C-alpha positions in Angstrom: -11.2 14.7 33.4 -10.2 11.2 32.3 -7.8 11.0 29.3 -9.2 9.4 26.2 -8.0 5.9 25.5 -6.9 4.9 22.0 -6.6 1.5 20.2 -4.4 1.3 17.1 -4.8 -1.4 14.5 -2.3 -1.6 11.6 -2.7 -3.3 8.3 1.0 -3.9 7.6 0.4 -4.9 4.0 -1.3 -1.6 3.3 1.2 0.6 5.2 4.5 -1.1 4.2 3.7 -1.7 0.6 2.2 1.7 -0.2 4.9 3.6 1.6 7.3 1.8 -0.7 5.2 2.1 -3.8 4.1 5.8 -3.4 7.0 7.3 -1.5 9.8 4.7 -1.8 10.5 4.8 1.9 10.5 2.3 4.7 7.8 1.9 7.4 8.5 3.5 10.8 6.2 2.6 13.6 7.0 5.8 15.4 4.9 7.7 12.8 1.7 5.9 13.9 2.5 6.0 17.6 2.9 9.8 17.3 -0.5 10.1 15.6 -2.2 7.8 18.2 -0.9 10.0 21.1 -2.5 13.0 19.6 -5.8 11.4 20.3 -5.2 10.2 23.8 -3.4 7.5 25.8 -2.5 4.5 23.7 -4.2 1.5 25.3 -3.2 -1.1 22.7 -1.4 -1.3 19.4 -1.5 -4.3 17.1 -0.1 -4.9 13.6 -1.3 -7.7 11.3 0.3 -9.3 8.3 2.6 -12.1 7.0 5.8 -10.9 8.6 7.8 -13.7 6.9 7.4 -11.7 3.7 9.1 -8.6 5.1 12.6 -7.8 6.4 13.2 -8.9 10.0 13.9 -5.3 10.9 10.2 -4.6 10.6 9.4 -6.7 13.6 12.2 -5.1 15.6 10.8 -1.7 14.7 7.4 -2.7 15.9 8.8 -4.1 19.1 10.8 -0.9 19.8 7.5 1.0 19.7 5.6 -1.5 21.8 3.4 -2.7 19.0 2.2 -6.3 19.1 2.9 -8.1 15.8 0.3 -10.7 14.9 1.4 -13.2 12.2 -1.4 -14.1 9.8 -0.5 -16.7 7.2 -2.2 -17.3 3.9 -4.7 -20.1 3.3 -4.2 -22.2 0.2 -7.6 -23.1 -1.3 -8.4 -25.2 -4.4 -11.1 -23.8 -6.8 -12.4 -25.1 -10.1 -12.3 -22.4 -12.8 -13.3 -23.2 -16.4 -13.0 -26.9 -15.7 -9.4 -26.5 -14.3 -8.5 -26.8 -10.6 -6.4 -23.9 -9.5 -4.7 -23.0 -6.2 -6.0 -19.7 -4.8 -4.3 -17.8 -1.9 -6.7 -16.4 0.6 -5.6 -13.5 2.9 -7.4 -13.7 6.2 -5.7 -10.6 7.7 -8.8 -8.4 7.3 -10.9 -10.9 9.3 -8.3 -11.0 12.1 -8.3 -7.2 12.3 -12.1 -7.1 12.4 -12.3 -9.8 15.0 -10.0 -7.9 17.4 -11.7 -4.6 16.6 -15.1 -6.0 17.6 -13.6 -7.6 20.7 -12.5 -4.1 21.8 -15.9 -2.6 20.9 -17.8 -5.2 23.0 -15.4 -5.8 25.9 -13.5 -2.6 26.4 -15.9 0.4 26.6 -13.2 2.6 28.1 -11.5 2.9 24.7 -13.0 5.9 23.0 -11.0 6.2 19.8 -10.1 3.7 17.2 -7.1 4.4 14.9 -7.2 2.2 11.8 -4.1 2.2 9.6 -5.5 0.9 6.4 -6.8 2.1 3.1 -9.0 -0.8 2.1 -12.6 -0.2 1.3 -13.5 -3.5 2.9 -13.1 -1.9 6.3 -15.7 0.8 5.7 -18.7 -1.1 7.1 -16.8 -2.0 10.3 -15.9 1.7 10.6 -19.6 2.7 10.2 -20.7 0.2 12.9 -18.0 1.4 15.3 -19.2 4.9 14.9 -23.0 4.5 14.7 -23.6 1.5 17.0 -20.8 2.0 19.6 -20.3 5.7 19.5 -16.5 5.5 18.9 -14.4 8.1 17.2 -12.7 6.4 14.2 -9.7 7.9 12.6 -8.1 6.5 9.4 -4.3 6.6 9.3 -3.6 5.0 6.0 -1.0 6.0 3.5 -1.9 9.3 1.7 -3.1 8.7 -1.9 -4.0 5.1 -1.0 -7.2 5.5 1.1 -10.5 4.4 -0.5 -13.2 7.0 -0.7 -15.6 4.7 1.2 -13.4 5.1 4.3 -13.1 8.9 3.8 -16.9 9.1 3.9 -17.7 6.9 7.0 -14.7 7.8 9.3 -14.8 10.7 11.8 -11.5 11.9 10.5 -8.6 11.1 8.0 -5.1 11.6 9.4 -3.0 10.1 6.6 0.7 9.1 6.6 2.5 11.6 4.5 6.2 11.4 3.9 8.7 13.1 1.6 9.6 11.0 -1.4 13.3 10.4 -2.3 14.3 13.1 -4.8 16.1 11.9 -7.9 19.6 13.0 -8.9 18.8 13.5 -12.6 15.6 15.4 -12.5 16.0 17.0 -16.0 16.8 13.7 -17.6 13.9 12.0 -16.0 11.5 14.6 -17.4 12.5 13.1 -20.8 12.9 9.5 -19.7 9.5 9.0 -18.1 7.5 10.2 -21.2 9.8 7.9 -23.3 8.9 4.9 -21.2 5.2 5.8 -21.3 5.5 5.7 -25.1 7.4 2.4 -25.0 4.8 0.8 -22.7 2.0 1.7 -25.2 3.9 -0.3 -27.8 5.4 -3.2 -25.9 3.9 -5.2 -23.1 7.1 -6.0 -21.2 10.3 -3.9 -21.0 13.7 -5.0 -19.7 16.5 -2.8 -18.5 18.6 -3.2 -21.7 15.7 -2.4 -24.0 14.9 0.8 -22.1 18.6 1.8 -22.1 19.0 1.2 -25.8 15.9 3.4 -26.5 17.5 6.1 -24.3 20.7 6.0 -26.3 18.6 6.6 -29.5 16.8 9.6 -28.0 18.0 12.9 -29.4 16.4 14.8 -26.5 18.5 12.9 -24.0 21.7 13.0 -26.1 23.6 10.6 -23.9 27.4 10.4 -24.2 27.7 6.8 -23.2 25.7 3.7 -22.2 27.2 4.2 -18.7 25.4 7.5 -18.4 22.2 5.8 -19.6 22.6 3.1 -16.9 23.1 5.9 -14.3 19.9 7.8 -15.2 17.8 4.7 -15.5 19.1 3.4 -12.2 18.2 6.8 -10.7 14.6 6.4 -11.9 14.5 2.9 -10.2 16.2 4.1 -7.0 13.6 6.9 -6.5 10.7 4.5 -7.2 9.5 6.0 -10.6 10.3 2.7 -12.3 9.9 -0.6 -10.5 11.0 -4.2 -11.2 8.3 -6.8 -11.2 8.4 -10.6 -11.4 6.1 -11.8 -14.2 5.1 -15.5 -14.6 5.8 -16.9 -18.0 2.4 -17.9 -19.4 4.0 -20.6 -21.5 6.1 -22.0 -18.7 4.1 -22.3 -15.4 6.2 -21.6 -12.3 8.9 -19.7 -14.3 9.3 -16.0 -13.9 11.1 -13.2 -15.6 11.9 -9.6 -14.6 10.1 -6.7 -16.2 10.5 -2.9 -15.6 7.3 -0.8 -15.4 6.4 2.7 -14.6 5.2 3.2 -11.1 2.2 5.4 -11.7 1.3 5.4 -8.0 4.6 7.2 -7.1 4.1 10.6 -5.6 6.8 11.8 -8.0 5.1 10.4 -11.1 2.8 13.4 -11.9 5.8 15.7 -12.0 7.5 13.8 -14.9 4.6 12.2 -16.7 3.5 13.6 -20.1 0.0 12.3 -19.4 -0.5 14.5 -16.3 -2.4 11.8 -14.4 -2.7 14.0 -11.3 -5.4 16.3 -12.6 -7.2 13.3 -14.1 -7.1 11.5 -10.7 -8.5 14.5 -8.9 -11.4 14.8 -11.4 -12.1 11.1 -11.1 -12.0 11.3 -7.3 -14.4 14.2 -7.2 -16.8 12.2 -9.4 -16.4 9.1 -7.2 -17.0 11.1 -4.1 -20.2 12.5 -5.6 -21.4 9.0 -6.5 -20.4 7.5 -3.2 -22.3 10.2 -1.4 -25.5 9.2 -3.3 -24.9 5.5 -2.8 -22.3 4.8 0.0 -22.8 1.1 -0.3 -21.6 0.9 -3.9 -17.8 0.5 -4.4 -16.4 3.6 -6.1 -12.7 3.3 -5.5 -10.5 0.6 -6.8 -7.6 1.2 -4.3 -6.8 -2.2 -2.9 -3.8 -3.7 -1.4 -4.1 -6.9 -3.3 -2.9 -5.3 -6.5 0.2 -4.2 -4.7 1.0 -7.5 -3.0 4.1 -9.5 -3.9 3.7 -13.2 -4.3 3.4 -14.4 -0.7 4.6 -17.6 0.8 2.1 -20.4 1.4 1.0 -20.5 5.0 -1.2 -22.7 7.2 -4.0 -20.2 7.5 -3.4 -20.0 11.2 -2.7 -17.0 13.3 0.3 -16.7 15.5 0.9 -13.9 18.0 4.4 -12.4 18.5 4.5 -10.1 21.5 7.3 -7.6 22.1 9.6 -8.5 24.9 8.6 -12.2 25.1 
């Protein structure tokens, strides 16, 4: 009996950024190659994204595993909004993935299984077409906790990437720090490192002996991904940015330390969303989207460039 052939398509923005945001770990191509081989012989593997925005080691990691990296730049488009002309960055990555997916569907019938490493709901219709019109088995291998419900409904199977998050060194102190920062965020829009540390020093529950100890605990929260640094544009000075520290509520560790217990709330909302999506699959029920996670990209030409391992 002939072995099944598999095509793997990787949305680098989704995988890389959500592994960082949720699990605070780096992307490893071998994880997806291993999943692909469970379903048959890997016929092709392609990754899409703006690789200039990532460390050069990422391309080397893809090359080592035989994955073709396809550079997709951003398009800069001018739009008029409320009488003002603004520059809008358009990401054409999804279109490139869909174009190559349909090329496989129409020109390579020997491929029986499609592995799609994304979590974006925009891919749900293409998944449904691949299944219903072409009879392909479609497996979603996005990052766990970042896969839209629409994909879960239309795919044959969900085989998510699940990794172990980096454990903090000061777990007891973080169970006090994280609720403290939650309280601070309700009162103040932007927090900086010194402000958070000063509030920690005033906390009787933490009872810190020195500012150095406060720095150590706060740095631990940052290192394990519970608190993240973000570049915020100054609304009064266009083009100028400042650094703010915010809770990373998407972190896999966050429910453990949060006083708000978002995990049970998320499960309840997800069940409700699944119920609604079942009644009306065409209506968007999940707000998981890579755009909210994306760092400010470099301007590109809007053209696609292929980078092939070994060439």
